[in-house]
Backbone as numpy.savetxt, mean C-alpha at the origin, in Angstrom:
# Nx Ny Nz CAx CAy CAz Cx Cy Cz
26.93 -10.86 -10.33 26.28 -9.83 -10.14 27.14 -8.57 -10.11
26.76 -7.56 -11.05 27.65 -6.32 -11.02 26.87 -5.35 -10.21
27.63 -4.10 -10.08 27.25 -3.01 -9.19 25.72 -2.45 -9.58
25.62 -2.40 -10.88 24.28 -1.72 -11.38 23.29 -2.77 -10.89
23.26 -3.94 -11.16 22.22 -4.92 -10.75 22.16 -4.87 -9.28
23.12 -4.86 -8.34 23.07 -4.85 -6.95 22.31 -3.57 -6.65
22.54 -2.48 -7.12 21.82 -1.19 -7.02 20.24 -1.25 -7.25
20.08 -1.97 -8.30 18.61 -2.01 -8.79 17.94 -3.07 -7.93
18.51 -4.24 -7.38 17.89 -4.97 -6.43 17.51 -4.28 -5.15
18.57 -3.52 -4.61 18.41 -2.73 -3.52 17.25 -1.74 -3.65
17.09 -0.91 -4.81 16.12 -0.15 -4.94 14.77 -0.56 -4.91
14.67 -1.93 -5.59 13.44 -2.69 -5.59 12.96 -3.03 -4.20
13.93 -3.40 -3.51 13.66 -3.80 -2.02 13.31 -2.62 -1.24
13.70 -1.56 -1.28 13.51 -0.25 -0.87 11.98 0.19 -1.23
11.59 0.08 -2.23 10.22 0.30 -3.05 9.45 -0.61 -2.37
9.51 -1.90 -2.22 8.72 -2.88 -1.75 8.54 -2.80 -0.33
9.44 -2.25 0.45 9.21 -2.07 1.98 8.43 -0.62 2.06
8.66 0.32 1.25 7.92 1.48 1.33 6.43 1.14 1.11
6.11 0.37 0.08 4.80 0.24 -0.25 4.12 -0.68 0.86
4.87 -1.60 1.42 4.28 -2.48 2.54 4.17 -1.30 3.77
4.81 -0.54 3.95 4.51 0.34 5.11 3.44 1.41 4.84
3.34 1.97 3.60 2.18 2.60 3.39 0.79 1.92 3.28
0.85 0.54 2.78 -0.32 -0.03 3.00 -0.64 -0.40 4.36
0.18 -0.55 5.42 -0.11 -0.52 6.77 -0.78 0.74 7.34
-0.31 1.88 7.00 -0.67 2.98 7.39 -2.22 3.33 6.75
-2.26 2.98 5.47 -3.69 3.07 4.85 -4.64 2.19 5.66
-4.31 1.01 5.85 -5.17 0.13 6.77 -5.70 0.78 8.14
-4.85 1.51 8.66 -5.21 2.26 10.00 -6.01 3.29 9.39
-5.97 4.15 8.48 -6.90 5.15 7.99 -8.30 4.50 7.77
-8.35 3.20 7.05 -9.39 2.52 6.89 -10.40 2.13 7.92
-9.46 1.51 8.98 -10.15 1.18 10.26 -10.67 2.32 10.96
-9.99 3.45 11.10 -10.47 4.48 11.67 -11.71 5.22 11.13
-11.85 5.21 9.82 -12.97 5.60 9.13 -14.06 4.61 9.59
-13.87 3.25 9.83 -15.00 2.36 10.20 -15.59 2.87 11.44
-14.53 3.28 12.46 -14.87 3.57 13.77 -15.69 5.04 13.83
-15.39 5.81 13.00 -16.10 6.97 12.93 -17.45 6.77 12.34
-17.48 6.08 11.34 -18.80 5.72 10.61 -19.74 5.04 11.49
-19.32 4.27 12.41 -19.89 3.43 13.31 -20.47 4.44 14.57
-19.90 5.52 14.71 -20.14 6.57 15.84 -20.98 7.62 15.34
-20.98 7.90 14.12 -21.54 9.32 13.68 -22.98 8.91 13.30
-23.84 9.82 13.63 -25.32 9.77 13.37 -25.48 9.62 11.73
-26.50 8.84 11.35 -26.69 8.61 10.00 -26.93 9.85 9.20
-27.35 10.91 9.78 -27.72 12.17 8.97 -26.46 13.22 9.12
-25.20 12.80 9.50 -24.23 13.69 9.82 -23.83 14.17 8.23
-23.60 15.43 8.27 -23.19 16.00 6.85 -21.58 15.60 6.71
-21.05 15.11 7.89 -19.60 14.69 7.52 -19.50 13.25 7.19
-20.48 12.37 7.18 -20.53 11.12 6.98 -20.01 10.62 5.50
-20.51 11.58 4.45 -20.08 11.41 3.14 -18.62 11.56 2.84
-17.98 12.44 3.72 -16.65 12.99 3.81 -15.79 11.78 4.22
-16.28 11.06 5.34 -15.52 10.00 5.80 -15.51 8.69 4.92
-16.73 8.54 4.32 -16.86 7.61 3.24 -15.87 7.70 2.18
-15.72 8.98 1.62 -14.84 9.37 0.59 -13.25 8.88 0.88
-13.01 9.44 2.21 -11.61 9.15 2.72 -11.44 7.71 2.71
-12.34 6.92 3.35 -12.11 5.49 3.34 -11.93 4.88 2.06
-12.84 5.21 1.02 -12.67 4.65 -0.27 -11.35 5.02 -0.89
-10.92 6.31 -0.92 -9.58 6.70 -1.41 -8.47 5.81 -0.71
-8.57 5.64 0.60 -7.52 4.77 0.98 -7.63 3.32 0.92
-8.70 2.75 0.56 -8.76 1.42 0.03 -8.32 1.39 -1.40
-8.53 2.27 -2.12 -8.10 2.36 -3.55 -6.51 2.51 -3.54
-6.08 3.45 -2.69 -4.48 3.50 -2.78 -3.79 2.17 -2.28
-4.54 1.56 -1.30 -3.88 0.27 -0.79 -3.79 -0.71 -1.83
-4.85 -0.90 -2.51 -5.03 -1.79 -3.57 -4.17 -1.62 -4.73
-3.87 -0.28 -4.99 -2.83 0.06 -6.00 -1.35 -0.36 -5.59
-1.09 -0.14 -4.32 0.22 -0.34 -3.77 0.45 -1.87 -3.71
-0.69 -2.73 -3.62 -0.51 -4.16 -3.51 -0.17 -4.63 -4.93
-0.94 -4.01 -5.92 -0.53 -4.39 -7.25 0.95 -3.89 -7.70
1.21 -2.80 -7.29 2.59 -2.29 -7.39 3.61 -3.37 -6.82
3.37 -3.71 -5.40 4.26 -4.79 -5.00 4.27 -6.15 -5.76
3.27 -6.47 -6.37 3.03 -7.59 -7.34 3.90 -7.34 -8.35
3.80 -6.18 -9.00 4.77 -6.05 -10.26 6.08 -5.90 -9.92
6.34 -5.38 -8.79 8.01 -5.41 -8.51 8.44 -6.90 -8.48
7.65 -7.89 -7.69 7.95 -9.17 -7.47 8.32 -9.85 -8.93
7.17 -9.60 -9.76 7.31 -10.33 -11.16 8.38 -9.81 -11.94
8.91 -8.59 -11.81 9.91 -7.93 -12.51 11.03 -8.38 -12.18
11.40 -9.07 -11.07 12.64 -9.68 -10.73 12.88 -11.01 -11.53
14.08 -11.21 -11.85 14.60 -12.27 -12.79 14.69 -13.60 -11.58
14.11 -14.82 -12.31 14.32 -15.97 -11.38 15.62 -16.17 -10.62
16.86 -15.81 -11.30 18.06 -15.92 -10.52 18.20 -14.99 -9.47
17.45 -13.76 -9.52 17.53 -13.07 -8.35 16.57 -13.46 -7.07
15.74 -14.29 -7.22 14.84 -14.81 -6.20 15.73 -15.63 -5.15
16.66 -16.31 -5.76 17.54 -17.15 -4.93 18.53 -15.97 -3.99
18.83 -15.03 -4.66 19.73 -14.04 -3.73 18.95 -13.36 -2.79
17.78 -13.37 -2.82 16.90 -12.45 -1.78 16.81 -13.05 -0.53
């Protein structure tokens, strides 16, 4: 493995870890929205905004999961052994 390949693998690993951390944080946002929705009156004008925040967080988390999958597929089979 040359230096460029090693840097590329390091970059992919950093991206994977960052995506994982962001997914975890977005999961907290989704969970907190669930709690807010459960506590808010059904006629609250803020309810629609909390639902919007929750849907955006879910969508972002889903996109990050797909990004992680793409990163995993982009690695060459011989790189799997080195990881």
